[in-house]
Biopython code that builds the backbone (N, CA, C, O; Angstrom):
import numpy as np
from Bio.PDB.StructureBuilder import StructureBuilder

atoms = [
    (1, "MET", "N", (2.865, 18.508, 9.994)),
    (1, "MET", "CA", (3.595, 18.192, 8.783)),
    (1, "MET", "C", (2.633, 18.199, 7.604)),
    (1, "MET", "O", (1.535, 17.649, 7.689)),
    (2, "ARG", "N", (3.040, 18.813, 6.523)),
    (2, "ARG", "CA", (2.209, 18.901, 5.320)),
    (2, "ARG", "C", (2.603, 17.791, 4.344)),
    (2, "ARG", "O", (3.783, 17.636, 4.029)),
    (3, "THR", "N", (1.636, 17.029, 3.870)),
    (3, "THR", "CA", (1.846, 15.955, 2.907)),
    (3, "THR", "C", (0.765, 16.075, 1.839)),
    (3, "THR", "O", (-0.090, 16.955, 1.939)),
    (4, "PRO", "N", (0.774, 15.212, 0.812)),
    (4, "PRO", "CA", (-0.322, 15.244, -0.148)),
    (4, "PRO", "C", (-1.684, 15.028, 0.502)),
    (4, "PRO", "O", (-2.709, 15.398, -0.070)),
    (5, "PHE", "N", (-1.701, 14.435, 1.684)),
    (5, "PHE", "CA", (-2.946, 14.224, 2.395)),
    (5, "PHE", "C", (-3.392, 15.472, 3.152)),
    (5, "PHE", "O", (-4.488, 15.493, 3.712)),
    (6, "GLY", "N", (-2.562, 16.508, 3.176)),
    (6, "GLY", "CA", (-2.866, 17.712, 3.941)),
    (6, "GLY", "C", (-2.164, 17.652, 5.279)),
    (6, "GLY", "O", (-1.231, 16.871, 5.464)),
    (7, "ASP", "N", (-2.607, 18.471, 6.206)),
    (7, "ASP", "CA", (-2.027, 18.448, 7.543)),
    (7, "ASP", "C", (-2.365, 17.139, 8.216)),
    (7, "ASP", "O", (-3.485, 16.642, 8.100)),
    (8, "ARG", "N", (-1.405, 16.585, 8.914)),
    (8, "ARG", "CA", (-1.649, 15.348, 9.648)),
    (8, "ARG", "C", (-2.437, 15.675, 10.903)),
    (8, "ARG", "O", (-1.904, 16.219, 11.871)),
    (9, "ASP", "N", (-3.691, 15.340, 10.868)),
    (9, "ASP", "CA", (-4.565, 15.573, 12.008)),
    (9, "ASP", "C", (-5.542, 14.417, 12.065)),
    (9, "ASP", "O", (-6.404, 14.289, 11.196)),
    (10, "ALA", "N", (-5.420, 13.587, 13.064)),
    (10, "ALA", "CA", (-6.282, 12.427, 13.193)),
    (10, "ALA", "C", (-7.621, 12.806, 13.817)),
    (10, "ALA", "O", (-8.324, 11.937, 14.332)),
    (11, "GLY", "N", (-7.978, 14.058, 13.780)),
    (11, "GLY", "CA", (-9.200, 14.570, 14.393)),
    (11, "GLY", "C", (-10.471, 14.009, 13.819)),
    (11, "GLY", "O", (-10.717, 12.808, 13.924)),
    (12, "ALA", "N", (-11.267, 14.829, 13.228)),
    (12, "ALA", "CA", (-12.616, 14.489, 12.802)),
    (12, "ALA", "C", (-12.626, 13.420, 11.703)),
    (12, "ALA", "O", (-11.761, 13.378, 10.828)),
    (13, "ALA", "N", (-13.642, 12.562, 11.792)),
    (13, "ALA", "CA", (-13.838, 11.559, 10.752)),
    (13, "ALA", "C", (-14.305, 12.250, 9.481)),
    (13, "ALA", "O", (-15.009, 13.258, 9.534)),
    (14, "ARG", "N", (-13.909, 11.703, 8.342)),
    (14, "ARG", "CA", (-14.351, 12.297, 7.089)),
    (14, "ARG", "C", (-14.747, 11.195, 6.114)),
    (14, "ARG", "O", (-14.345, 10.041, 6.260)),
    (15, "THR", "N", (-15.530, 11.568, 5.135)),
    (15, "THR", "CA", (-15.961, 10.620, 4.122)),
    (15, "THR", "C", (-14.798, 10.335, 3.184)),
    (15, "THR", "O", (-14.015, 11.231, 2.868)),
    (16, "VAL", "N", (-14.685, 9.094, 2.742)),
    (16, "VAL", "CA", (-13.599, 8.707, 1.864)),
    (16, "VAL", "C", (-14.007, 8.931, 0.408)),
    (16, "VAL", "O", (-14.984, 8.347, -0.062)),
    (17, "ASP", "N", (-13.262, 9.774, -0.301)),
    (17, "ASP", "CA", (-13.418, 9.988, -1.735)),
    (17, "ASP", "C", (-12.304, 9.176, -2.366)),
    (17, "ASP", "O", (-11.165, 9.634, -2.449)),
    (18, "LEU", "N", (-12.636, 7.945, -2.820)),
    (18, "LEU", "CA", (-11.617, 6.993, -3.252)),
    (18, "LEU", "C", (-10.701, 7.516, -4.353)),
    (18, "LEU", "O", (-9.484, 7.391, -4.214)),
    (19, "PRO", "N", (-11.215, 8.096, -5.445)),
    (19, "PRO", "CA", (-10.281, 8.602, -6.469)),
    (19, "PRO", "C", (-9.335, 9.679, -5.921)),
    (19, "PRO", "O", (-8.153, 9.696, -6.262)),
    (20, "ASP", "N", (-9.848, 10.566, -5.083)),
    (20, "ASP", "CA", (-9.013, 11.605, -4.485)),
    (20, "ASP", "C", (-7.968, 10.986, -3.551)),
    (20, "ASP", "O", (-6.797, 11.367, -3.577)),
    (21, "LEU", "N", (-8.399, 10.042, -2.737)),
    (21, "LEU", "CA", (-7.493, 9.369, -1.806)),
    (21, "LEU", "C", (-6.414, 8.601, -2.572)),
    (21, "LEU", "O", (-5.248, 8.597, -2.178)),
    (22, "GLU", "N", (-6.811, 7.953, -3.666)),
    (22, "GLU", "CA", (-5.852, 7.220, -4.484)),
    (22, "GLU", "C", (-4.792, 8.136, -5.077)),
    (22, "GLU", "O", (-3.607, 7.801, -5.073)),
    (23, "SER", "N", (-5.207, 9.282, -5.582)),
    (23, "SER", "CA", (-4.229, 10.207, -6.177)),
    (23, "SER", "C", (-3.319, 10.801, -5.110)),
    (23, "SER", "O", (-2.132, 11.013, -5.361)),
    (24, "LYS", "N", (-3.849, 11.068, -3.937)),
    (24, "LYS", "CA", (-3.012, 11.577, -2.842)),
    (24, "LYS", "C", (-2.024, 10.510, -2.371)),
    (24, "LYS", "O", (-0.872, 10.811, -2.057)),
    (25, "TYR", "N", (-2.490, 9.261, -2.326)),
    (25, "TYR", "CA", (-1.604, 8.163, -1.937)),
    (25, "TYR", "C", (-0.471, 8.020, -2.951)),
    (25, "TYR", "O", (0.687, 7.862, -2.564)),
    (26, "ALA", "N", (-0.789, 8.074, -4.230)),
    (26, "ALA", "CA", (0.224, 7.968, -5.282)),
    (26, "ALA", "C", (1.248, 9.089, -5.157)),
    (26, "ALA", "O", (2.445, 8.863, -5.332)),
    (27, "ALA", "N", (0.781, 10.292, -4.857)),
    (27, "ALA", "CA", (1.696, 11.430, -4.690)),
    (27, "ALA", "C", (2.603, 11.217, -3.480)),
    (27, "ALA", "O", (3.799, 11.501, -3.542)),
    (28, "GLU", "N", (2.040, 10.721, -2.387)),
    (28, "GLU", "CA", (2.852, 10.479, -1.187)),
    (28, "GLU", "C", (3.868, 9.366, -1.426)),
    (28, "GLU", "O", (5.001, 9.445, -0.951)),
    (29, "LEU", "N", (3.465, 8.334, -2.159)),
    (29, "LEU", "CA", (4.391, 7.246, -2.463)),
    (29, "LEU", "C", (5.531, 7.746, -3.351)),
    (29, "LEU", "O", (6.675, 7.318, -3.198)),
    (30, "SER", "N", (5.221, 8.638, -4.263)),
    (30, "SER", "CA", (6.254, 9.235, -5.110)),
    (30, "SER", "C", (7.273, 10.009, -4.264)),
    (30, "SER", "O", (8.477, 9.936, -4.506)),
    (31, "LEU", "N", (6.777, 10.743, -3.281)),
    (31, "LEU", "CA", (7.674, 11.453, -2.353)),
    (31, "LEU", "C", (8.525, 10.458, -1.560)),
    (31, "LEU", "O", (9.703, 10.706, -1.302)),
    (32, "ALA", "N", (7.927, 9.348, -1.182)),
    (32, "ALA", "CA", (8.670, 8.319, -0.438)),
    (32, "ALA", "C", (9.780, 7.723, -1.295)),
    (32, "ALA", "O", (10.871, 7.443, -0.797)),
    (33, "PHE", "N", (9.503, 7.528, -2.593)),
    (33, "PHE", "CA", (10.530, 6.987, -3.480)),
    (33, "PHE", "C", (11.734, 7.931, -3.551)),
    (33, "PHE", "O", (12.881, 7.485, -3.555)),
    (34, "GLU", "N", (11.467, 9.212, -3.607)),
    (34, "GLU", "CA", (12.560, 10.187, -3.631)),
    (34, "GLU", "C", (13.327, 10.158, -2.302)),
    (34, "GLU", "O", (14.555, 10.244, -2.292)),
    (35, "ALA", "N", (12.607, 10.039, -1.192)),
    (35, "ALA", "CA", (13.259, 9.952, 0.120)),
    (35, "ALA", "C", (14.086, 8.676, 0.233)),
    (35, "ALA", "O", (15.155, 8.685, 0.844)),
    (36, "MET", "N", (13.600, 7.567, -0.356)),
    (36, "MET", "CA", (14.373, 6.322, -0.369)),
    (36, "MET", "C", (15.702, 6.546, -1.088)),
    (36, "MET", "O", (16.761, 6.136, -0.611)),
    (37, "ARG", "N", (15.626, 7.200, -2.239)),
    (37, "ARG", "CA", (16.832, 7.472, -3.022)),
    (37, "ARG", "C", (17.821, 8.304, -2.210)),
    (37, "ARG", "O", (19.019, 8.021, -2.194)),
    (38, "LEU", "N", (17.311, 9.326, -1.540)),
    (38, "LEU", "CA", (18.171, 10.181, -0.725)),
    (38, "LEU", "C", (18.758, 9.433, 0.475)),
    (38, "LEU", "O", (19.838, 9.772, 0.959)),
    (39, "ALA", "N", (18.041, 8.420, 0.948)),
    (39, "ALA", "CA", (18.512, 7.616, 2.081)),
    (39, "ALA", "C", (19.532, 6.564, 1.657)),
    (39, "ALA", "O", (20.158, 5.927, 2.505)),
    (40, "GLY", "N", (19.704, 6.379, 0.334)),
    (40, "GLY", "CA", (20.702, 5.434, -0.133)),
    (40, "GLY", "C", (20.159, 4.198, -0.813)),
    (40, "GLY", "O", (20.907, 3.251, -1.052)),
    (41, "TYR", "N", (18.873, 4.182, -1.132)),
    (41, "TYR", "CA", (18.292, 3.041, -1.832)),
    (41, "TYR", "C", (17.506, 3.529, -3.042)),
    (41, "TYR", "O", (16.633, 4.387, -2.911)),
    (42, "GLU", "N", (17.807, 2.995, -4.199)),
    (42, "GLU", "CA", (17.081, 3.353, -5.420)),
    (42, "GLU", "C", (15.959, 2.338, -5.636)),
    (42, "GLU", "O", (16.232, 1.172, -5.920)),
    (43, "PRO", "N", (14.706, 2.764, -5.505)),
    (43, "PRO", "CA", (13.576, 1.836, -5.600)),
    (43, "PRO", "C", (13.122, 1.568, -7.041)),
    (43, "PRO", "O", (11.939, 1.706, -7.350)),
    (44, "ALA", "N", (14.042, 1.192, -7.910)),
    (44, "ALA", "CA", (13.736, 1.010, -9.331)),
    (44, "ALA", "C", (12.620, -0.014, -9.560)),
    (44, "ALA", "O", (11.707, 0.235, -10.347)),
    (45, "ALA", "N", (12.685, -1.146, -8.888)),
    (45, "ALA", "CA", (11.661, -2.185, -9.082)),
    (45, "ALA", "C", (10.291, -1.699, -8.598)),
    (45, "ALA", "O", (9.274, -1.973, -9.236)),
    (46, "LEU", "N", (10.265, -0.989, -7.489)),
    (46, "LEU", "CA", (8.993, -0.449, -6.992)),
    (46, "LEU", "C", (8.430, 0.595, -7.951)),
    (46, "LEU", "O", (7.233, 0.598, -8.237)),
    (47, "ARG", "N", (9.280, 1.466, -8.440)),
    (47, "ARG", "CA", (8.831, 2.483, -9.404)),
    (47, "ARG", "C", (8.227, 1.813, -10.633)),
    (47, "ARG", "O", (7.188, 2.243, -11.133)),
    (48, "LYS", "N", (8.882, 0.760, -11.118)),
    (48, "LYS", "CA", (8.405, 0.037, -12.300)),
    (48, "LYS", "C", (7.042, -0.604, -12.024)),
    (48, "LYS", "O", (6.137, -0.530, -12.855)),
    (49, "LEU", "N", (6.904, -1.226, -10.865)),
    (49, "LEU", "CA", (5.635, -1.861, -10.495)),
    (49, "LEU", "C", (4.519, -0.829, -10.388)),
    (49, "LEU", "O", (3.416, -1.048, -10.888)),
    (50, "VAL", "N", (4.803, 0.287, -9.739)),
    (50, "VAL", "CA", (3.797, 1.350, -9.597)),
    (50, "VAL", "C", (3.435, 1.921, -10.966)),
    (50, "VAL", "O", (2.271, 2.223, -11.228)),
    (51, "SER", "N", (4.417, 2.066, -11.824)),
    (51, "SER", "CA", (4.162, 2.572, -13.168)),
    (51, "SER", "C", (3.256, 1.620, -13.947)),
    (51, "SER", "O", (2.381, 2.064, -14.690)),
    (52, "ALA", "N", (3.461, 0.326, -13.781)),
    (52, "ALA", "CA", (2.682, -0.676, -14.509)),
    (52, "ALA", "C", (1.296, -0.913, -13.919)),
    (52, "ALA", "O", (0.325, -1.078, -14.658)),
    (53, "ALA", "N", (1.201, -0.932, -12.596)),
    (53, "ALA", "CA", (-0.051, -1.333, -11.946)),
    (53, "ALA", "C", (-0.787, -0.208, -11.247)),
    (53, "ALA", "O", (-1.960, -0.359, -10.908)),
    (54, "GLY", "N", (-0.123, 0.917, -11.023)),
    (54, "GLY", "CA", (-0.711, 1.988, -10.225)),
    (54, "GLY", "C", (-0.321, 1.820, -8.771)),
    (54, "GLY", "O", (-0.026, 0.710, -8.328)),
    (55, "ALA", "N", (-0.317, 2.908, -8.029)),
    (55, "ALA", "CA", (0.163, 2.893, -6.645)),
    (55, "ALA", "C", (-0.661, 1.982, -5.746)),
    (55, "ALA", "O", (-0.109, 1.230, -4.942)),
    (56, "ARG", "N", (-1.971, 2.049, -5.882)),
    (56, "ARG", "CA", (-2.843, 1.258, -5.007)),
    (56, "ARG", "C", (-2.647, -0.236, -5.251)),
    (56, "ARG", "O", (-2.388, -0.986, -4.310)),
    (57, "LYS", "N", (-2.766, -0.671, -6.487)),
    (57, "LYS", "CA", (-2.643, -2.091, -6.812)),
    (57, "LYS", "C", (-1.232, -2.599, -6.512)),
    (57, "LYS", "O", (-1.068, -3.691, -5.969)),
    (58, "ALA", "N", (-0.226, -1.818, -6.862)),
    (58, "ALA", "CA", (1.158, -2.219, -6.599)),
    (58, "ALA", "C", (1.394, -2.417, -5.101)),
    (58, "ALA", "O", (2.050, -3.376, -4.695)),
    (59, "SER", "N", (0.865, -1.520, -4.293)),
    (59, "SER", "CA", (1.033, -1.633, -2.843)),
    (59, "SER", "C", (0.367, -2.887, -2.314)),
    (59, "SER", "O", (0.929, -3.585, -1.470)),
    (60, "GLN", "N", (-0.829, -3.176, -2.805)),
    (60, "GLN", "CA", (-1.516, -4.396, -2.377)),
    (60, "GLN", "C", (-0.724, -5.630, -2.785)),
    (60, "GLN", "O", (-0.604, -6.575, -2.005)),
    (61, "LEU", "N", (-0.184, -5.632, -3.996)),
    (61, "LEU", "CA", (0.627, -6.768, -4.448)),
    (61, "LEU", "C", (1.842, -6.963, -3.545)),
    (61, "LEU", "O", (2.162, -8.090, -3.165)),
    (62, "VAL", "N", (2.512, -5.878, -3.205)),
    (62, "VAL", "CA", (3.693, -5.932, -2.334)),
    (62, "VAL", "C", (3.315, -6.471, -0.956)),
    (62, "VAL", "O", (3.999, -7.345, -0.423)),
    (63, "ALA", "N", (2.243, -5.960, -0.385)),
    (63, "ALA", "CA", (1.829, -6.390, 0.957)),
    (63, "ALA", "C", (1.418, -7.858, 0.985)),
    (63, "ALA", "O", (1.622, -8.547, 1.984)),
    (64, "ASP", "N", (0.841, -8.330, -0.113)),
    (64, "ASP", "CA", (0.341, -9.701, -0.160)),
    (64, "ASP", "C", (1.412, -10.742, -0.471)),
    (64, "ASP", "O", (1.139, -11.942, -0.436)),
    (65, "LEU", "N", (2.626, -10.293, -0.774)),
    (65, "LEU", "CA", (3.723, -11.241, -1.005)),
    (65, "LEU", "C", (4.035, -11.996, 0.290)),
    (65, "LEU", "O", (3.931, -11.422, 1.374)),
    (66, "PRO", "N", (4.414, -13.269, 0.192)),
    (66, "PRO", "CA", (4.725, -14.014, 1.420)),
    (66, "PRO", "C", (6.003, -13.535, 2.113)),
    (66, "PRO", "O", (6.156, -13.699, 3.324)),
    (67, "ASP", "N", (6.913, -12.946, 1.344)),
    (67, "ASP", "CA", (8.180, -12.467, 1.904)),
    (67, "ASP", "C", (8.343, -10.981, 1.593)),
    (67, "ASP", "O", (7.775, -10.485, 0.620)),
    (68, "PRO", "N", (9.114, -10.271, 2.411)),
    (68, "PRO", "CA", (9.338, -8.847, 2.139)),
    (68, "PRO", "C", (10.127, -8.646, 0.848)),
    (68, "PRO", "O", (10.914, -9.502, 0.444)),
    (69, "THR", "N", (9.902, -7.510, 0.217)),
    (69, "THR", "CA", (10.632, -7.166, -0.999)),
    (69, "THR", "C", (12.061, -6.757, -0.653)),
    (69, "THR", "O", (12.388, -6.505, 0.507)),
    (70, "GLU", "N", (12.899, -6.698, -1.680)),
    (70, "GLU", "CA", (14.265, -6.204, -1.492)),
    (70, "GLU", "C", (14.224, -4.768, -0.975)),
    (70, "GLU", "O", (15.054, -4.377, -0.154)),
    (71, "ALA", "N", (13.262, -3.985, -1.453)),
    (71, "ALA", "CA", (13.133, -2.599, -0.988)),
    (71, "ALA", "C", (12.876, -2.553, 0.515)),
    (71, "ALA", "O", (13.498, -1.771, 1.233)),
    (72, "PHE", "N", (11.965, -3.387, 0.983)),
    (72, "PHE", "CA", (11.648, -3.434, 2.412)),
    (72, "PHE", "C", (12.886, -3.811, 3.219)),
    (72, "PHE", "O", (13.193, -3.184, 4.233)),
    (73, "LEU", "N", (13.594, -4.844, 2.758)),
    (73, "LEU", "CA", (14.789, -5.299, 3.478)),
    (73, "LEU", "C", (15.883, -4.234, 3.471)),
    (73, "LEU", "O", (16.567, -4.034, 4.474)),
    (74, "ALA", "N", (16.047, -3.552, 2.336)),
    (74, "ALA", "CA", (17.049, -2.481, 2.254)),
    (74, "ALA", "C", (16.680, -1.334, 3.188)),
    (74, "ALA", "O", (17.540, -0.797, 3.885)),
    (75, "LEU", "N", (15.409, -0.960, 3.203)),
    (75, "LEU", "CA", (14.970, 0.118, 4.097)),
    (75, "LEU", "C", (15.124, -0.291, 5.557)),
    (75, "LEU", "O", (15.446, 0.543, 6.403)),
    (76, "ASN", "N", (14.899, -1.563, 5.859)),
    (76, "ASN", "CA", (15.116, -2.050, 7.220)),
    (76, "ASN", "C", (16.580, -1.900, 7.612)),
    (76, "ASN", "O", (16.894, -1.449, 8.713)),
    (77, "ARG", "N", (17.480, -2.285, 6.694)),
    (77, "ARG", "CA", (18.926, -2.138, 6.977)),
    (77, "ARG", "C", (19.296, -0.678, 7.184)),
    (77, "ARG", "O", (20.178, -0.368, 7.985)),
    (78, "LEU", "N", (18.632, 0.216, 6.471)),
    (78, "LEU", "CA", (18.913, 1.654, 6.601)),
    (78, "LEU", "C", (18.194, 2.294, 7.792)),
    (78, "LEU", "O", (18.380, 3.479, 8.070)),
    (79, "GLY", "N", (17.375, 1.507, 8.492)),
    (79, "GLY", "CA", (16.596, 2.059, 9.605)),
    (79, "GLY", "C", (15.505, 3.006, 9.130)),
    (79, "GLY", "O", (15.148, 3.940, 9.848)),
    (80, "ARG", "N", (14.965, 2.783, 7.928)),
    (80, "ARG", "CA", (13.981, 3.680, 7.332)),
    (80, "ARG", "C", (12.711, 2.952, 6.879)),
    (80, "ARG", "O", (12.199, 3.214, 5.791)),
    (81, "LEU", "N", (12.207, 2.043, 7.712)),
    (81, "LEU", "CA", (10.957, 1.378, 7.367)),
    (81, "LEU", "C", (9.789, 2.354, 7.273)),
    (81, "LEU", "O", (8.741, 2.019, 6.721)),
    (82, "ASP", "N", (9.964, 3.548, 7.807)),
    (82, "ASP", "CA", (8.919, 4.568, 7.675)),
    (82, "ASP", "C", (8.670, 4.936, 6.213)),
    (82, "ASP", "O", (7.610, 5.469, 5.885)),
    (83, "LEU", "N", (9.633, 4.658, 5.332)),
    (83, "LEU", "CA", (9.491, 4.954, 3.912)),
    (83, "LEU", "C", (8.896, 3.787, 3.131)),
    (83, "LEU", "O", (8.595, 3.935, 1.947)),
    (84, "SER", "N", (8.723, 2.648, 3.757)),
    (84, "SER", "CA", (8.259, 1.454, 3.048)),
    (84, "SER", "C", (6.812, 1.581, 2.591)),
    (84, "SER", "O", (6.018, 2.328, 3.163)),
    (85, "VAL", "N", (6.497, 0.832, 1.550)),
    (85, "VAL", "CA", (5.122, 0.763, 1.052)),
    (85, "VAL", "C", (4.199, 0.317, 2.189)),
    (85, "VAL", "O", (3.104, 0.851, 2.360)),
    (86, "GLU", "N", (4.655, -0.662, 2.956)),
    (86, "GLU", "CA", (3.845, -1.185, 4.057)),
    (86, "GLU", "C", (3.513, -0.102, 5.079)),
    (86, "GLU", "O", (2.379, -0.022, 5.551)),
    (87, "ALA", "N", (4.489, 0.727, 5.421)),
    (87, "ALA", "CA", (4.239, 1.809, 6.384)),
    (87, "ALA", "C", (3.239, 2.808, 5.821)),
    (87, "ALA", "O", (2.383, 3.309, 6.550)),
    (88, "HIS", "N", (3.341, 3.100, 4.536)),
    (88, "HIS", "CA", (2.401, 4.041, 3.926)),
    (88, "HIS", "C", (0.994, 3.464, 3.873)),
    (88, "HIS", "O", (0.018, 4.191, 4.056)),
    (89, "MET", "N", (0.883, 2.174, 3.625)),
    (89, "MET", "CA", (-0.433, 1.530, 3.563)),
    (89, "MET", "C", (-1.162, 1.569, 4.900)),
    (89, "MET", "O", (-2.392, 1.610, 4.936)),
    (90, "THR", "N", (-0.422, 1.555, 5.984)),
    (90, "THR", "CA", (-1.040, 1.460, 7.303)),
    (90, "THR", "C", (-1.295, 2.814, 7.960)),
    (90, "THR", "O", (-1.735, 2.876, 9.108)),
    (91, "LYS", "N", (-1.023, 3.888, 7.240)),
    (91, "LYS", "CA", (-1.295, 5.216, 7.792)),
    (91, "LYS", "C", (-2.806, 5.423, 7.937)),
    (91, "LYS", "O", (-3.581, 4.957, 7.102)),
    (92, "PRO", "N", (-3.217, 6.116, 8.987)),
    (92, "PRO", "CA", (-4.648, 6.364, 9.195)),
    (92, "PRO", "C", (-5.328, 7.030, 7.986)),
    (92, "PRO", "O", (-6.509, 6.798, 7.727)),
    (93, "GLU", "N", (-4.579, 7.852, 7.259)),
    (93, "GLU", "CA", (-5.145, 8.536, 6.095)),
    (93, "GLU", "C", (-5.559, 7.561, 4.997)),
    (93, "GLU", "O", (-6.363, 7.905, 4.130)),
    (94, "CYS", "N", (-5.015, 6.349, 5.030)),
    (94, "CYS", "CA", (-5.255, 5.378, 3.963)),
    (94, "CYS", "C", (-6.346, 4.372, 4.286)),
    (94, "CYS", "O", (-6.594, 3.454, 3.505)),
    (95, "VAL", "N", (-6.997, 4.535, 5.426)),
    (95, "VAL", "CA", (-8.094, 3.636, 5.778)),
    (95, "VAL", "C", (-9.138, 3.702, 4.668)),
    (95, "VAL", "O", (-9.560, 4.787, 4.267)),
    (96, "GLY", "N", (-9.542, 2.562, 4.186)),
    (96, "GLY", "CA", (-10.537, 2.488, 3.128)),
    (96, "GLY", "C", (-9.948, 2.384, 1.737)),
    (96, "GLY", "O", (-10.677, 2.111, 0.784)),
    (97, "LEU", "N", (-8.653, 2.594, 1.591)),
    (97, "LEU", "CA", (-8.030, 2.527, 0.278)),
    (97, "LEU", "C", (-7.648, 1.094, -0.088)),
    (97, "LEU", "O", (-7.683, 0.717, -1.260)),
    (98, "PHE", "N", (-7.286, 0.304, 0.910)),
    (98, "PHE", "CA", (-6.817, -1.059, 0.677)),
    (98, "PHE", "C", (-7.747, -2.078, 1.314)),
    (98, "PHE", "O", (-8.476, -1.780, 2.260)),
    (99, "GLU", "N", (-7.700, -3.296, 0.766)),
    (99, "GLU", "CA", (-8.449, -4.392, 1.375)),
    (99, "GLU", "C", (-7.870, -4.638, 2.760)),
    (99, "GLU", "O", (-6.662, -4.526, 2.968)),
    (100, "SER", "N", (-8.738, -4.974, 3.704)),
    (100, "SER", "CA", (-8.279, -5.138, 5.086)),
    (100, "SER", "C", (-7.224, -6.236, 5.211)),
    (100, "SER", "O", (-6.332, -6.134, 6.053)),
    (101, "ALA", "N", (-7.309, -7.285, 4.389)),
    (101, "ALA", "CA", (-6.301, -8.354, 4.458)),
    (101, "ALA", "C", (-4.930, -7.838, 4.043)),
    (101, "ALA", "O", (-3.921, -8.229, 4.630)),
    (102, "SER", "N", (-4.879, -6.971, 3.048)),
    (102, "SER", "CA", (-3.604, -6.401, 2.607)),
    (102, "SER", "C", (-3.028, -5.477, 3.667)),
    (102, "SER", "O", (-1.827, -5.500, 3.937)),
    (103, "THR", "N", (-3.883, -4.668, 4.263)),
    (103, "THR", "CA", (-3.438, -3.766, 5.327)),
    (103, "THR", "C", (-2.931, -4.574, 6.523)),
    (103, "THR", "O", (-1.919, -4.224, 7.131)),
    (104, "ALA", "N", (-3.635, -5.649, 6.854)),
    (104, "ALA", "CA", (-3.213, -6.504, 7.969)),
    (104, "ALA", "C", (-1.868, -7.164, 7.662)),
    (104, "ALA", "O", (-1.016, -7.275, 8.544)),
    (105, "ALA", "N", (-1.676, -7.598, 6.422)),
    (105, "ALA", "CA", (-0.391, -8.209, 6.038)),
    (105, "ALA", "C", (0.740, -7.191, 6.126)),
    (105, "ALA", "O", (1.830, -7.508, 6.603)),
    (106, "ALA", "N", (0.481, -5.964, 5.666)),
    (106, "ALA", "CA", (1.494, -4.900, 5.744)),
    (106, "ALA", "C", (1.838, -4.612, 7.203)),
    (106, "ALA", "O", (3.010, -4.492, 7.560)),
    (107, "HIS", "N", (0.817, -4.502, 8.034)),
    (107, "HIS", "CA", (1.028, -4.225, 9.459)),
    (107, "HIS", "C", (1.816, -5.356, 10.122)),
    (107, "HIS", "O", (2.742, -5.105, 10.894)),
    (108, "ALA", "N", (1.444, -6.600, 9.816)),
    (108, "ALA", "CA", (2.134, -7.753, 10.418)),
    (108, "ALA", "C", (3.609, -7.774, 10.032)),
    (108, "ALA", "O", (4.465, -8.086, 10.860)),
    (109, "ARG", "N", (3.909, -7.443, 8.779)),
    (109, "ARG", "CA", (5.308, -7.419, 8.337)),
    (109, "ARG", "C", (6.085, -6.346, 9.102)),
    (109, "ARG", "O", (7.207, -6.582, 9.550)),
    (110, "LEU", "N", (5.489, -5.185, 9.245)),
    (110, "LEU", "CA", (6.150, -4.101, 9.982)),
    (110, "LEU", "C", (6.415, -4.502, 11.427)),
    (110, "LEU", "O", (7.501, -4.264, 11.954)),
    (111, "VAL", "N", (5.429, -5.104, 12.057)),
    (111, "VAL", "CA", (5.571, -5.547, 13.452)),
    (111, "VAL", "C", (6.658, -6.609, 13.556)),
    (111, "VAL", "O", (7.470, -6.588, 14.481)),
    (112, "ARG", "N", (6.669, -7.543, 12.598)),
    (112, "ARG", "CA", (7.669, -8.622, 12.600)),
    (112, "ARG", "C", (9.089, -8.057, 12.544)),
    (112, "ARG", "O", (10.019, -8.660, 13.081)),
    (113, "TYR", "N", (9.256, -6.916, 11.902)),
    (113, "TYR", "CA", (10.579, -6.297, 11.795)),
    (113, "TYR", "C", (10.800, -5.189, 12.839)),
    (113, "TYR", "O", (11.774, -4.440, 12.757)),
    (114, "GLY", "N", (9.898, -5.092, 13.809)),
    (114, "GLY", "CA", (10.092, -4.193, 14.930)),
    (114, "GLY", "C", (9.746, -2.749, 14.682)),
    (114, "GLY", "O", (10.136, -1.885, 15.467)),
    (115, "TYR", "N", (9.017, -2.451, 13.602)),
    (115, "TYR", "CA", (8.664, -1.067, 13.304)),
    (115, "TYR", "C", (7.415, -0.648, 14.059)),
    (115, "TYR", "O", (6.411, -1.361, 14.072)),
    (116, "THR", "N", (7.491, 0.508, 14.684)),
    (116, "THR", "CA", (6.349, 1.115, 15.342)),
    (116, "THR", "C", (6.187, 2.514, 14.780)),
    (116, "THR", "O", (7.096, 3.339, 14.872)),
    (117, "ALA", "N", (5.032, 2.779, 14.201)),
    (117, "ALA", "CA", (4.785, 4.094, 13.587)),
    (117, "ALA", "C", (4.736, 5.177, 14.651)),
    (117, "ALA", "O", (4.136, 5.000, 15.711)),
    (118, "ALA", "N", (5.374, 6.295, 14.353)),
    (118, "ALA", "CA", (5.288, 7.462, 15.239)),
    (118, "ALA", "C", (3.990, 8.173, 14.934)),
    (118, "ALA", "O", (3.786, 8.626, 13.807)),
    (119, "ARG", "N", (3.131, 8.280, 15.883)),
    (119, "ARG", "CA", (1.813, 8.909, 15.676)),
    (119, "ARG", "C", (1.804, 10.280, 16.256)),
    (119, "ARG", "O", (0.790, 10.974, 16.186)),
]
sb = StructureBuilder()
sb.init_structure("model")
sb.init_model(0)
sb.init_chain("A")
sb.init_seg("    ")
for serial, (resi, resn, name, xyz) in enumerate(atoms, 1):
    if name == "N":
        sb.init_residue(resn, " ", resi, " ")
    sb.init_atom(name, np.array(xyz, "f"), 0.0, 1.0, " ", f" {name:<3s}", serial, name[0])
structure = sb.get_structure()
């Protein structure tokens, strides 16, 4: 599958170029927002947060919240947690982009709601 990150291949380790990784993450999140809309949920609040804070910071803020966002809950009801900010944060391609505590919080929320990433 082709994404802003390139072909999904968990093969060879590579050096993290943070600005490049950040821009690719933002592009992938933008694609996810469009997929959310097509799935029946308009992520207006998430779009606004990303516009104000940037994709990386907005994602960390979302993951660090004590409770899931309305977007997360709506995507759960739609059976589309794969589109959630939390799911995107925990992708192998994003290692090094987020603080480990934020990634752990995102992962814990996904697990709590029964989501298992297809690898």
